[in-house]
N, C-alpha and C positions, 0 to 999 in steps of 0.2 A: 778382464778381456772378454769381449763379446764372442760367444761361440757362433759359428756359422749355422744357419738354419738348414738342417739336412732332411727335414720332413718333406714328404712328397706333396706337391701342389694339389689343391682340391680338384677332384675329378670334375670335368665339365658336365653340365647337365645333359642327360640322355635325350637326344632329339628323336622324336617319334614322328610318324606321318601326321598324327593329330596335332602335336606341338607345333610342327612346321606350318600346318594349315591355319591354326588359330593365330599364330604370330603374324602370318601373312594377312589374315583377315583384319587384325588390329592395324597393321601398317597401311593397308589399302583404305580402311575406313578413315584413318588420320589424313590420308591424302585427299579424300573426298571432303572431309570436314574443313580443310583449308580453303575450300571454295576457289575463288579467283586468286588466292595467294596473299602473302603478307602486305604487299604494296596496295592491293585493292582494299584490304581490310583497313589499312591506315587511311586511305582516301575516305572511306565511310566514317571513320572516327573524326577525321578533320572536318567533316560536315556536321559534327555533333550528333551523329547517328550511330546506333548499335548495329552489329551484324545480325543476321537472321537468328543464329543459334544463341547469341547473347540476349536478344529480345525474348526468345522462348524461355530461356532460363529464368529471366526476371518475371515472366508471365505466370509460370506454373507454381504450384504450392512448393514451399521449401521442403527439401529432403524427400521429394517424390521423383520417380523416374519419368523420363520422357521416352516413350516407346516410338523411336523413329521408324518410319516406314519408307520403303523405296529409296534407301540411302544410296544404292548403287545405280539409280536411274541414269542412263546416258554414259555408263562406264565404258571408256575407250571408244566412244562414238564421237562424230563430228571433229575428228582429229585435225582435219585440214583447215578448220577455223579456230583452233585452239581448245577444243573440247567444251564440255558443258557439265562440270562436276555436279552430281546429284540432280541433274536436270535443271540446275539454276533455281531450285526451290527446295525448301525443307518442309517435310510433312510428317505428321505423327500424332500420337494420342498422349496428352498430358493432363494432369489433374489440376483443375482450377476451382478453388473454393470447394474442394472435396468431391468434385464431379468430373468424370472424364469428358474432355473436349477434343475434337479434331482440330489441329492447328496447321494452317497452310501459310507459309511465310516465304515470300520471294527473297532470293539471295542476290542482293544488288552488287556483290563482289564478282558475280559471274555475268559478264556482258550486260551490266547495268540491270540485271534481273529480267532480261528479255526472254520471251517465250520461244523456245525451240519446239520442234514437233514432240519430243519426249516430255517437255515441260507441260504442254497441254494435256497429254495422256496421263501424266502423273497427277496433276491437279484433278482431272476427271476421276481417276481411281480413288483418290482421297475423298472426294465428294461422294462417290458411290458408296464407299465404306460408311461414311457418315449417314447417308440416306438409308441404307439397309439396316443400320443399327440405331437410328434415331439419335445420333451423336450431335450435340450442338457444335458449331464451327466458329473458329476465329480465323479471319484472314488478316495477315500482316502484310500490307501491300507496299511494294517498293520496286516497281517494274517499269522499264522503258517501252513495254508493249511487245508486239510480235517482232521476231527477228526477221527483218524484211527479206534478206537474201533467200530465205526458205519459206516465204509466205505461202507458196502453193502447196506445201506439205503441212501447213499449220491451220490454214483458214477455212477450207470449204467443206470437208467431209463430215460425216455424222459424228465421229468421235474426235473431232478437232476442236479448235478454240471456241466455236459457238456453243458446244455442248456444255461448257463451263457455266454459261449464263442460263441455259436450259435447266441444269441441275440446281442452280441458284434459286430459280423460280419454283421448281418442284419441291425443294426442301421447305421453302417458305410456305407453300400451300399445305404441306404436311404439318406445319407448326413446329418445325425444327429450328431452334434459335440460331441466328447467324449475326455475328458482330464483325465489322471491318474497321481497321485502322489504317489510314493512309499515312505512311511514314517516309515518304520520298516521292518518287514519280508515280503517276497513275494516268496513263495517256491512252488515246485512241479507243478501240473497242474494249480494252481492259477497264476503262472507266465505268462501265456498266456494272461490273461485279460488286464493288462496294456499295453502290447506290441501290442495288437490289437486296441488300441485307436489311435486317431489322434496325440496326443502329450503325451510324457512320461517325467515326472519330477521325480527325485530321490534325497533324502537327504543323506548326508554323514552319515555313520554308519549304513545305511540300507543294506539289502541283497536281491538280486534277483538271484535265481538259480532253476534249475529243481530238484537238489538234494543237500542238505547241506553237509558240510564237513564230518560229521559222516557217512552219507549214501554213499558218494563217497568212503570213506575208506573201508566200508564194501563191496561195490559192485565191485570196481576195484582195491582196495589196494592203491590208491593214497592218499597221505597226503597233504592237502592244507588248508590254512586258509581262513576265510570267506571273507576277503577283496579281495584276489587274485581270489577267486572262483566266487564271485558275488557282489563285493562292487560297490559303486557309481563311484569311480574313474576308476575301470576297465571297467565298462559298458560305461562310458563317453568317455574314451580315447582309449580303445583297441577294445572292442566288437562293439562299436557304437550303442548300444541298447538304450541308454538314450539320450533324446534331450536336457534336461537342468539338470545340477547338482547344487544342492543348499545346503548351509551349515546346515540348520535346518528347522523346521516346519514353522516358521514365514516367512522365505524367500520363501519357496515353495508355501505357500498360497498367498503371494503377486504376485508371478509369475503366478499362476492360474488366479488371478483377472486381471492382465495385459493382459494375452492372451484372456480371456473371453471378454474383452472390444473390441477386434479386430474382433470378428466373425460377419459375415454379419447377418442381421435380415431377416428372410423369410417373405413371405406374411402371413397375418392372415387368420384364418378360415373364410368361407363365412358368418357365423352368426355374427362373430366379426366385420365385415365391417358395420354392422347395429347397432353398439354400440352407445349409446347416453350418455349424461351426467348422472352421478349417482345421484339419488334422495334418501334422507334418508327414511327408512322404519318407520312406526309408532312404537314408543317405547312400548314394552310389554315384561314382564317377562314370557317366555314360560313355565317355571315350574309352574306358576299359571294357565296357560291354560290347560296343558296336565298333567293328574295325573300320578304318578310314576308307579302304579301297574295296570293301564289299566281299573280300575273299574269305572272310572268317564267318562261320555260322554262329548264330546266337538265337536264343529263345526270346521272341518279341514280348512274351508275357513278363519277362524280367524288366524290359523297358517300360511297359505299361505300369507295373507295380512301383517303379521308381518315380513315376509322374503323378500318381494318384494319392489321395488322402489315406494315410494309414496303410498303404500298400494293399488295400482291399479291392479285389476285382472279381466281379460275378461273371464268369465266362459262359457264353451262350454256345450250346452244342459243341463242347470241347473235343469230342471224339469223332466229329463229322466235318468234312471239308476243312481239313486241318491246315492247309496252306494260307487260309485267312483266319485270324483270331478275332472274335467279336465278343463284346461284353459290356456290362455297365459298371460304373465306378463313380467316385466324386473327385473333383479337383477344385481346390479352393472353396469347398463346401457345396459347389454346384454339381448337380447330376450331369454325367456325361456318358456317351455311348461310343466305344472305340471300335474301329474297323482297322485291322493292322495286318500287314504281310508277315507271315511267319518265315523265319530264315533258317530253320533247321531242316535236315533231311528226314523225310517221313516215310515210314513203311506203311503203305496203304493196304488195308484188307479189301479184297474184291468180292463181288457178288458170286455166289455159287453158280455154276453153269458156264464158267469161263473156260479158257483153254485147259485141257487135262493137266492136272498136277500143279497148276498155277493159281495160288490163292492170295498172293500179295504182289505189290509193285512198289518201286521206290519213286516218291514224289519229291521234286526239287523245291526248296524254299524260294520264295519270291515269285513263283509261277502260280497263276490262278487257274485251277482246274474246274471242271463242271460243277462238282459238288460244293466246292468252296464259293463259287459264284452264286449258286442256289442259296446257300446258307447266308451269305452276306446280304443278298437281296431281301430275304425274309427278315433279317435282323434290322436292316435299315427301315423297313416298313414298321417293325415293332417300335423303333426309336421315334418315328414320326407319330405313331399312335400314342406313345407315352409322352410326347412333347419334350424329348430330351435331346440336347445338341449332340451332333455327331463330330467325332474327332478321327480323322484318317491319318494313320502312321504309314507313310508310303515308302516302301523299299521294294519295288516291283519290277520284274523282268518283262512280264507280259502274260498273255493267256497261253495255255498249252496248245501246241500245234501237233499235227500228225494224224494218221488214219484213225487210231483209237479215239483220240479226242474229238475229231470231227464226227465220228459215228455216235459218240456220246452226246452230241448236240452242243458243243462248246459255243458256237455262234449264238444259238437260241438262248442258252443260259447266260452267256455274257451280256446279251442284249437286255435280258431281264434285270441284271445288276445295273447296267448303265441307265435304264429307265428309272429304277428306284433312286439312284443318285440324282438324276436330272430333276425329278419331281419332288424331291425332299423340300419340306417347308420349315423344318427346324434349322437353326444356325448350323453351318458346316465349317469346320476349321481343318485345314490340311497341313501336315508337317512332313516334308520330304527329308528322310534320313539317309537315303542312299540312291539307288537307281529309280528313275521314273520314266519308263520306256513304253513307247507304242500305245496300244489300246489300254494297257495297264494304267497309264496316266489318267485315262478317262474314267475307268472303273474306280480309281482311288481319288476321285474328286479333284482332278487337275483344274487349271485356271479356266478352262472353257465351261466348267460346271458351277461357276459362281460361288466359290468358297467365300465366306465372310472375310477370312484371313488365310493367307497361304505363306507359310514359313519354310525355309530350307536350311539344312545344316551345310557347312562347308564341304561335306562329302557328297552332296547331292549331284546327280548327273541326270540331265533333262533332255531327252531326245527321242526320236522315233525308234531307234534301236541302239544297242550298245556299240561302243567305239570300234572294237575289233570286227564285229559283224558288219557294221556300216562301211568301214574302210575296205573290207574285202568285196562287198557288193559294189561300191563305187569304183573300185579298181577294175572289177570285171567289166563294168560298163565302159570305162576308158579303154581297156584292152580291146574290147570288141570294136570300138570306133577306130582305134589305131589299125587293127587288122583289116577292117573294111577299106581303109585308105592305102593298104599295101605295105604297112610298116610293121615289122615283127620285132618288138623290143627284146634286148638281151637281159640277162639276169640282173646286171647292175642297174639298168634303166627301170626294170620292174621294181627293184627295191626302192629306188629313188621316188618313183611314182607312189608306191605304197606309203612311204614315209611322209610325203607331202599331203596325201589324202588323210592319213591318220592324224597328222599334226593339226590340220584344219578342223577335223571333226572333234578332236580332243579340246580345242579352244572353245568350240560351240557347246561342248558338254559341261564346261565349267559353270558353276552356279552364278558367277558374276555376269556371264553372258546372258543368262536367263533374267537375272535381276536388272541388268541394264535395260532390257526391253519390257520390264514390268510383268514378266511371266511368274515371278514370285514377288511377294510383298516385302520380304526382308530375309537376309541371311543371318542366322543366329547361332551362337555357340551351343553345342548340345546341352551343357549344364545350365543354360538359361531357359531351357524349354518349358519346364513346369511354371516358372514365374510368368513367362510370356503367354503361356496358354491360359493361366488364370486371369491375367489382365485382359486378354482377348475375350474371354467369357464375360468379364465385367462390362466390356464394351457392348457385346451382343445383348446383355441383359437390359440395355436401355430401351429396346424396342418391344412394346407390349403386344404387338399385333402378330398373329400367326394365321396364315391362310389355311384353307381346307386342303387336306392331303388327297390328291387324286393322281392316278398313274396312267389313265387311258388304256390303250390296248397293251395287255401284259402277257408276255410269252410264258406258257406253262408246259 
C-alpha cells in the first residue's frame, strides 16, 4: 500500500526587490525582442527572409555575445499607432571574424522597418558610438523608409534622419569600414545610406529606389514593376549600384563575413597598448552588496574590487573628499580609472578654527561636497595625463546645499569638476547603479557629457531630483495655483493630488523611461557589469587617436 506523502511542500523561492526587478527586466526584454509579433515574424519568413535578430545571430562569430544597445528605445511610446518596439531597429556590438563591429539592422516586423523619430535617433547614436570608437559598421537594411504620419518629427532637424547620411560620410572619410546589405525594402531617402558605404550587397527580391512603383506612377505617370525599377538584377547589371548580388539572406551574411575578414586591422588605442593578462575578479553577487531601493548603505570600494582584475584597486587620496572614491585598477587587462560615489556615512574632520568645540561633521553618502569635487577634478586630470579611460559609477544625490557649503565654494568647486569631465579626451564609460539626480548627473558624466557608453542597472533613477522631493515641489506649485484661483483643497484632495504627481514622477524615474528616450544606452543586470565593461573597453580600444587635453578657464 502506498503511504501518503506527508512531507511539507518545498518552500517557494524568496522574492526580493532585486529578484522581482530582474525577472521584470527579462520579461520586458522578451516583449521587445518579439518585435511586431509572431504573425509579423511569420510574414518575414514567408518571404524567405530572416528577422533582424536571426540575421545578427548568423552574422556574428559562433559562441560570441551580441551586446545589444538601446533595446528599450521607444518603450511605451507611440501607443496610439501600435508602438515601436526597440525603435523598429536592432543595434549593438558583435564579433565578426574576431573583431568588434557595430551592427545596425532594421526590424521589418515593426511597421515594415519604417523610421519613427526614435528610430532615427537610435541609428544616429549607434553611428556616433561607431565613429567615436572607430568601430566598423554593418547595416542590414530592410526598411520602408520614413513613417510618413510623423515626417515633421523625423525629417528636418539637425539630429533627425539626414544626420544618418552625414555620419555615413564622416565615417567613410575617417577610414571606418562600412558594409551594407539590402535584404528587403530600401526606399526614398533611406536609399542613400547603403550606397554611401564601402560595399553594397543586395539579395534577390529586394528593392532599392528613391520612389516605389506606386509613387512613380503618381508622380510622372510611368508604369513600371518593382524589379525593373529597383531590383537586385537591375542594380547589379544595369545601374551598377550593387557590388554583390546574392540569392538570399544566408548568402548575403556569408558574403559580409568573408569581406569583413579581409579588412586591415588598425592600431589600438594608446591605453590598450598597456593591456595585460586578464585576472579574475573576486566572486561576489552585486545584488547582495547594493540594495535595490538605495536605502541601504554600502562601501563602493567593495563594488569596485568586484569589477576589477584580482580585486586590486589603487585608491587616490583615500582620506580626503571621501564621498567620491577615485583610483586606478585594471579590468580585462586594460588600465582604468574609477570615479565613484561613496554610499557610506562619513565622519568628516574639519579644519581647526571652526565653531568652538566642533571638530567633525557627518557627511551623507551619495552627496558631492566641495573637497570631493576638488579631488575628483584633480584625479580626472591625472587620468587624462596618464591616458587611462575613466569609468564613472554613478549613485549620486547631488551637490551639497546650504550656508556652509555655499561659503565653502561648492558652486566654484563643482564647476571645476564639470569642466574636467567635459574636456576629458580619454574614453569615458558611465554605469548608473542607483540615483542620478540633478547636477550630480552632470558631474558623474551623464548623457550630456558624451560618454562612449552609458549603462544603467534596473535600480537606476534618472531625474532632476528624487521622487519624494519632486512630488512635494510640484504639489506646492499646484496648490499655489489652486489657491490663487480661490480653491482651497481639503485633505482628501491634497492626498489625491500628491498621489497623482508622485505616480507620474515615479514612472519618469524608471530606467526604462530613460532608455526609451536613449538617455542610457542599455539596462544591464548588476552581475553582467564586469563583462559589459570589459567589452566596452575593447570597443573603445579600436580608436588609436587621442586629442590634446585642455581645460580652458579652470576655477581654483
